[in-house]
C-alpha positions in Angstrom: 0.0 0.0 0.0 1.3 3.4 -0.9 1.1 6.7 1.0 -2.1 8.6 0.9 -1.9 12.4 1.2 -4.7 14.9 1.7 -4.7 18.7 2.0 -7.2 20.6 4.1 -7.2 24.4 4.2 -7.8 26.0 7.6 -8.3 29.7 7.8 -4.9 30.2 9.4 -2.9 27.2 8.2 -2.7 24.3 5.8 -3.1 20.7 7.1 -1.3 18.0 5.1 -2.3 14.5 6.3 -0.3 11.4 5.4 -1.3 7.8 6.0 0.2 4.5 4.9 3.5 2.8 5.3 6.6 5.0 5.7 9.1 5.0 2.9 11.6 7.7 2.0 9.7 8.2 -1.2 6.5 8.7 0.6 8.2 11.4 2.8 9.5 13.2 -0.3 5.9 13.1 -1.8 4.6 14.7 1.4 7.2 17.4 1.3 6.3 18.2 -2.3 2.6 18.3 -1.4 3.4 20.7 1.5 5.4 23.1 -0.8 2.8 23.0 -3.5 0.0 23.7 -1.0 2.0 26.7 0.5 2.5 28.1 -3.0 -1.1 27.6 -4.1 -3.0 28.6 -0.9 -0.5 31.3 0.3 -0.5 30.2 4.0 2.8 30.4 5.8 1.8 28.0 8.6 1.6 24.3 8.0 0.5 21.3 10.1 1.7 17.9 8.9 -0.4 15.2 10.4 1.6 11.9 10.1 -0.3 10.1 12.8 -1.7 7.7 10.1 1.8 6.7 9.0 2.8 3.1 9.9 6.2 1.3 10.0 9.4 2.3 11.6 11.3 5.4 10.6 15.1 4.8 10.5 17.2 7.3 12.5 18.8 8.6 9.3 15.4 9.5 7.9 14.4 11.2 11.1 17.2 13.7 10.5 17.5 13.5 6.7 13.8 14.1 6.2 13.7 17.5 7.9 16.9 18.5 6.2 15.3 17.6 2.8 12.2 19.6 3.8 14.2 22.7 4.6 16.3 22.3 1.5 13.3 22.0 -0.8 11.4 24.8 1.0 14.3 27.2 0.7 14.8 26.3 -3.0 11.2 26.2 -4.2 9.4 28.5 -1.7 11.9 30.6 0.0 10.5 32.5 3.0 7.0 31.1 2.4 6.9 28.5 5.3 7.3 30.4 8.5 5.9 27.9 11.0 5.6 24.1 10.8 4.0 21.7 13.3 4.7 18.1 12.7 2.4 15.5 14.4 3.4 11.9 14.6 2.6 8.8 16.6 4.5 7.7 19.6 6.5 5.1 17.6 7.9 7.8 15.2 8.4 10.5 17.9 12.1 11.3 18.6 12.3 12.5 22.2 15.7 14.2 21.4 13.9 16.2 18.7 16.8 16.1 16.3 14.6 16.7 13.2 13.0 19.6 14.9 16.4 21.1 15.6 17.5 20.7 12.0 14.4 22.4 10.6 14.7 25.3 13.1 18.4 25.7 12.2 17.4 25.8 8.5 15.1 28.7 9.1 11.6 27.2 9.6 10.2 27.6 13.1 9.2 24.0 13.8 7.9 21.9 16.7 7.1 18.2 16.8 4.0 16.9 18.6 2.1 13.7 19.3 -1.1 15.6 19.9 -2.8 17.4 17.1 -4.7 19.8 19.3 -1.4 21.0 20.9 0.1 21.4 17.4 -2.8 23.5 16.3 -2.6 25.7 19.4 1.2 26.2 18.8 0.5 27.2 15.2 -2.0 29.8 16.4 0.5 31.5 18.6 
């Protein structure tokens, strides 16, 4: 089964939901969807809901994925993503928040959550 991605438009931010088995290609597809949605809907705040993603995420992808997102955002939509909330399940959550640190260092204010309500509240700040 491949990844399924949907986009919902909230008045203040974009919600990109991913579900299905994790693969690096599925992550890249999610990043492309995020960038396309930011460019189309002109909202600088994004919530990525990956709570429906299954399978383990290798440590290299936990850091390489955020680096790829920052690289692509800076290349294709520079300055357009100002705040990003990433919501994942407990199994994918990195308590050391390495990916969050990489995205923040790359210029996108980012926070990782396991609760979608907390993520939405953080985006609203």
